[in-house]
N, C-alpha and C positions, 0 to 999 in steps of 0.2 A: 504496501498499500506505501509505504513511502519513495517507491522505488519512481509508483506512480504519478505521485502530489511535487515531489522532484522534475519526472522529466517534464511535466504539463507548464511547473513554471518554470523553468528556460526554454522551452516553447516560443510559453508567451512573453517574457523577454524578447525575447528573438524578432516576435511579430509586432513588438510595439515600432508607431512611430521613428523614424529614424534624424528627423527637424532637429534637434541638439545636434546633431553631428553633420550637417550643411558648414558647407562654409555662401560666406556673404559673394551674391551669384544679381550683375549688375542687368537689371529687368528695361531700363529707358535711360537710350543719353538724345539730349539737346545740342547740339545738331547729332544727329544718331548716328550709328556707322553705314560706312559703307557713299552717305549722301554728298550732290552734290548742287553745292548752293550757291546764287545768282547774290548776293549778298555778303557780306563781313555779318559773324555774329560777332552782339552783344557778351556774351556769357561762355562756358560749356556747362550739364548740369547734367549730371550722371545719380540713376534716381538705384538697389538697389534694395533686395530681399529683408536685407536682414542691418536692426539698426549696426554702427557703425559708432567704432571709440575714437573721436575731433582728433586725438592727440598724436592718435598715430593711422592718418588716415589724409591717402596726401596725392594730388595729379598735372600735370606737366602736360605743356602744349609747346609744341618745337611745330620747326617749319622743314621743310626738303631739306634743307644745309642739317635739322638737330639743332640747330640754334630754339634756345626756352624763348617761347616770345609772348604766353601768358603774363599778366601782368602780378602773376606770385603771389596770389591772394583766394585759394584753396582752401575752402570754409565748408564742414560740416554741418548747416543746418539747423539753427534751434525749435523751430517748427521741428523741425522733420530729419531725425536723428536717419534718417538711407537717404540721403542725399549730397550730394557733395561737388560745390561748384564754382566756378575762376571763373574771374573776369579776363575780355581781352580787348586788344589792346586793335584800333582797324587792323585785318589783315589787305595784303593783295592775291590777287588769285593767284594758284599753289592748289597741293596738297600738305593737309598739317595731320597729324596725330597727335590722339592725346593719351596721354599716359596716367594709372596708377592705381598705383601700391596703397591696400586697401584691409583693415582691423576691425570686423566685426563682433560685437561684442561675444558670441561665446568660445574670444579667441583666435580666433582663424585667419591665419594673413588670403590676402586674394590681390595677386598684380596677369593687370593687364594691360590688352590697349584696342584702342581703334583710331581709326583713318577716316574725316569730309577734306573737303572738298572743297575750293571756293574757284569759283567757273568767274571771265569777266564777264560784267556785267550788256545783256546785247543793247 
């Protein structure tokens, strides 16, 4: 009887949702991944599925030459701890890369990047 109860308990633990083991996942960005824009965006905004640790979450935007061009003000929102944003100067036509490294409140670090392009206005 004890073996059955122990077996059922272990099986029950294995079937529990694993959300606590998940990492922060980027769920939305403005500009969107691989978007092509006719105007320079004023900001980059990144939304994640988990709350972020503000002191350990950062982002940067670089141009095609690899030069950081953002205004170095990356900040986790006080109103929504799942949103990280940073300001941009007016951008010239070209391809840009957004790199981010975030620490979610569950202690997992996630690093990734996305790109967008600013085209010549017509």
